[in-house]
N, C-alpha and C positions, 0 to 999 in steps of 0.2 A: 504493500500499500504506500503510495507516494504521499509524503507529508511535507507541507510548505509552511514557511513562516507566515504569521497573520499579516494581512495588508496594512493594518493600523498598528503602529509601534510607538512606545513612549520615547521621549527625547533622550533619556539617559537611564543608567542603572548604576548603583553602587551599594556595596554591603553596608549595613549598619556598622558602627564602630565595634560592637561586640561580635558581630558575625565576621568582620574582617580579622579580628584576633583569633577567632575560631578557625578561619580559613588558613591563617599562617601556621597554626598548630598542626593542621592536616599535613602540611608539607614535611614536617619532621618525621612522619611515619615512613617516608620513602627514601631510598638511597640518593646520594648526590647524582644529579643528572636524570633522575626519574620522577621529578615533581609532576610531570604530566599525568601520572597515575592517579592524581587526586581530582581529575577532571569530573568524574561522575559525582563524588561527594559534594564538590563545589557547585555543580549545576543543580543538584538536589537542594542544597541550602538556598540557592537563589530562588528556586521555586517555592520553597517553604516560606521565604521572606515575602515574595510578591504574589504567589498563587500560581504563576505560570512562568515559562522561560521565554523572554523576549529577545529580540536581536541585540539590543544593547547589553543584556545580561550575558549572552553568548560571547560577545566581543570583549566584555569585561573579564570574564573568566579566561578567555584565550590570552589576553594581555597579562593577566595575573600569573599565568603558568608559562608564559613565553611560547605559546603554541600559535600556529597559523589559524586564522578564523575558520577556514574550511574544515579543519580537523575537529574542532569543537562543534561546528554545525553538523557534521556527519554523525556525531555521537548523540546530539540533542534530537535529531530527526530520526535516528534509528530506534531508539528506545521509547516505547509508547508510554512509559511512566512519566515522561516529560510532556507537560501541556504546552503546546505551541500557540495557544490562543487564550485570551482572557477568560477567566472562570468566575463563577459567582462570588460576589464580595462576602456573602455569608457562608455559603457552602457549595462544594462541588460533589454531586452524588454519583457514585460508581455502582451500577447495578450489575451483579453477576448474572450472566446469561448462558453459562455453560450447563451441561446435561442435567445435573441434579437440581439446580435452581430452576431451569426451564421446565422440567417435569413438575416441579412443586409450585409453580406460579410466578416465575420471573416476568412473564408477559404481562401479568396484571400490574406489576410494579412499573414496568416500562410504560404502560398506558397511563399510569398516574403521572409519571414524569412528563409525558407529552401533554397531558391536560393541565397540570399545575405549574410546570416550569416553562417548557418550550417544545414546539412540535418536533424538532430534530435535535439529535445529540450535538453537544459542543456549542449550542446556541444559548445565549443569556436569556433569563426571564425578563419580562417587561421592565421590572425595577432594577435589573442588573444584580440581584442578590443571589440568584441560584443558577446552576448549570448542571448538566448531567451527561452521562455516557454509559454505554454497555461495555462491560469488560469481560475478559476471560476468567477462568476459575480463580477465586480468591481463597480457596482452601478451607471453607467452612461447610463442606457438602452435607454433613450430618444435620446441619441446622438451616437447610435451605427452605425457602428462598431468602437471600440476604443481600445487603448493600454495605458498601464502605463509605462512610462520610468522614472526610478529613482523615484522622488517624485510627478510627475505631469502626468496629463491626456492629451492625444491627441485624439480628438474626430471627429466624422463624416468623417472617413477616407475612401479613395479609394485606390486602388492599387498604383496609381500614386502619390498621396499625401503622402502615407506611404514611398514609395521609396525616395521621396524628403527629408523626415525627416531623414531617415537613411544616405543619402548622406550629409546632413547638419551636422550631428553629426560626420561623418567621416572626414569632413574638420576641425574639432575642434571647431565648432560653436554649440550653443544650440538653437534649433528652439523655437519660442514662443509657449507655451502650449495652449490648448483649441481647439475650433472647427475649422475645415478646410473648412467650407462652410459659414462662417460669422455669425454663430449663437452666440448670446451674452451669453446665459446661457443654459437652457433646454426647451425653448419655442418650440411649434410645428414647424415642418419644413415648413409648409405652412403659418406661421405667427401667431401672437398673437391673441387669441380668447377671452381672458378675461383680466380684469385689464388693459385695454388699455391706461389708463393714465400713465402707466409705460412703454409703448411700445417703446418709443425712449429713450434709456439709456443716462444718462448724463455723464457716464464714458466710456472711450475707451474700457476698459476690465472689466470683472466681477472680483469679489474680489479674487477668487482663482488664476486667471491668473495674476492679478496685484501683488499679494503677491509673486508669483513665479518670476516675473520680478524684484521685489525689492530685494529679497533674493539671486537670481541667484544661487540657490543650487540644481537645478533640478537633475543633475547627479553628484553632488559634494560628496566626501567622507567627513564624519563629524569627525573633529579632536578635537572639543570641544572649540576652540577659535573663533568661528564664532560670528559675531555681532548680538545680539538679535534683533528680529523684533520689532519695535516701531511703533504702529499704531497711527496716528494723525487724528482723525475724523474731517471731514469737516462740514459745516453748514447743518442743517437738511433740507431734501428735502420737499418742500411744495406740498401737494396733492390738486389738483384742482378738484372741484366737486360741486354739488348742495348744497345749504344751508342745514345745518343739521336739523334745525327745525325753526318754526315760532318764531318771537320775543315774549318775555314774560318770566316770572319767571320760572326757571327750577324746575320741580317737579318730584319726584321719583314715578314711577308707583306703584300702589297697588300690593303687593305680592299676587300670586295666592293662593287661599284657597284649601288645599289638601282634596281629598276625604277621607271619614271615614276610608276605608281600608288602604290608603297610610299613614294616620296619625297614625294608630295603628301599622303598620309595622315599621314606623320611631321610635315610642316610644319603641318598643321591641328591635330594633337595638341599640338604645341609652342605654337601660338598660343592654345589654350584651356586649357592645363595650369594647374591650380590652384597657387597659391603657398603654400597651406597657411594663409593668414590667415583669421581668423574672418569670417563674413559681416557686412557693414556697415563693414568697415575696408579693403576692397580699394583704396580711393583713397588710402590712407595709404602713403607710400613706405616700402620695407623699412628703409632706413637712417634714417628719420625717427624721432625720439624722441617724437613727438606734440606736443600743445599742452597747456600747464599749465591746469588748471581754475581757477575763482575760489577763492582761498584766504583765510583769515583769520589775523590775528595771535593771536587767542584766541577762545574761544567767546563768542557774543553774551550779554550780561548775565551773563557769568561762568558760564553753565550749558550744558554740551555735551549734545547728544542721545546716547542710547544707540545707537550704530551697530550694536550686536549685535542690534537689532531686525530686521536683514537676515539671513535664514537663511543660515548658512554663514560669516558674518563673525564670527570669534572675537575674544577679547580681544587676542591678539597683533596681528592685523590692525587692530583699532580703535586700539591704541596707536601703530602705525606711521602710520596716517592722521592722527591728531591731531598727530603730530610734523611733518607737512608741511602743516598748516593746514586739515585737513578735520575739522570738529567737528559738522556738522549733516546730517540726512538730506536736506534740500532742496539742499545742495551736491551730493550724490551723484546726486539725481534729475535735476540739470541737466547732468550729464556728457554730452559728445558722444563719438563714436568716437575722435576725436583725443585727447580727455582720457583715455580708457581706456588708450590706448597709452602716454601719459605716466605715468599712475599705475603701470602695470605695470613700466615702466622704472625708476621710482623705488623701488618696493618689490619687490625681486627674488623673494621667496619666494611672491608671489601667483601667478606662472606662468599668467597669463591668466584667473584665476578671476573677477574682476569682470565680464568680458564673458561668459565661459562660463556663469556662474551667474546672469547677468542682474541684477546688483546695482542697476542704474538702475531697472528696473521694480519690483523689490522695495522700493526706497526710496520710490518713488511710492505703492506700496500701503500701506506703513507710515505715510505721511503722511496718507493718506485724502483727504478733501475739500480739505485744505490744499495738495495737490500741484499 
C-alpha cells in the first residue's frame, strides 16, 4: 500500500525540552557511528508528542541523527504504526478487524465509527476531536471485539458499550480501560476452567488496567516531563493446595539413562558445538588475549591517517586506536585474527566490531593500490 505525506503540513517541529533530553539519552544506547539506530524510537516520540508524524518532524529527526531525509521518510512511510496525517485532538480509535474480532462484531464497531466520527478511516470528525482506522490483530483475541484508544485496550465491546466510551471521551473524561463484561483478564467467557485457585482475583483490576489508572496517560500526549511509573510490589500471594510430598528427607530423582543412540548423538553434538567465536578466530584460545599488532610511538612524519575512512569507525574509536599506537590505515590492513582479538580486549567498547564489520578489508580498500 502506497503511503504519502499529508498535503497540509505544519510550519515546523521541535521536541519539547524534556523530550529533547530524552532523545539525547537514546543515542547513548548505540555504539559510536550507529546513532541512526535510534530513528524508530525518535519518530515514535515525535508521534507521541504531536499525535502524528509530519514532514517537519521527519526532517527534524533526520537532522538530529545525521541521516538523509529520504532514509527517515522511507522508515516513516513503511511502518503503519506511524500516522502520516493529523489525528483527532482527543483520541484516535484503532478498531481491530482481524478474524476473531470480525467474527465477534468488529463490523458493528466500524459502523459506529462511520456514524459518530467520520465516514472513512483517517478522516477527522467535524470538530476535529476524533479519528479512526481499522487495524490488524492487536493480540486480545479472547476478548474480541476490541479497540485500542491511545495506549490502552477496551475489550468485549458491543455497539452500545462502544458508543458509551466515545461519549465519555467527548465529555472530556477517560473511561476505565479493559473488559466491558466484567472479565478480569482473558479467562473464558463462561468462567475459569483451570487454575481455579486463582479464580477470585485479589485485585480490583488486572495489572494493565491498574497501571493505566495510575499513569492516567491513556490519551495523553507525551511531553517528556511525565512522572515515571514506580511499581511497589505487595506481599507474595500464597497458593493453597495439597501437600507437595510426604514428610522425609528431600532426595533428587535419579537422572534418566539415555539410550545408546541418544548418547552418541549428544556426544557428536558436543564435539561440533560452536563456541560462538567469529569465523577465522577458532584457533585462538578462549582465555587468550590475542597478539598485539605492530604499533607506533607516533604517526609517521607527524601526520596520522584519517581512520574514519573505514565505514563504521567513528571519532571515539579513532581516538582510542591512536592512544594504543594505531595511526595509519596500513597498520589496520595488516591485522591478523590474533591482532583483532587483542584490539577488542584493549578497547572494550568495540565489542567485536573490527572483525564483525571487516575493518581489515575496508582499510585495504581505503588504501587502494597502496594496500
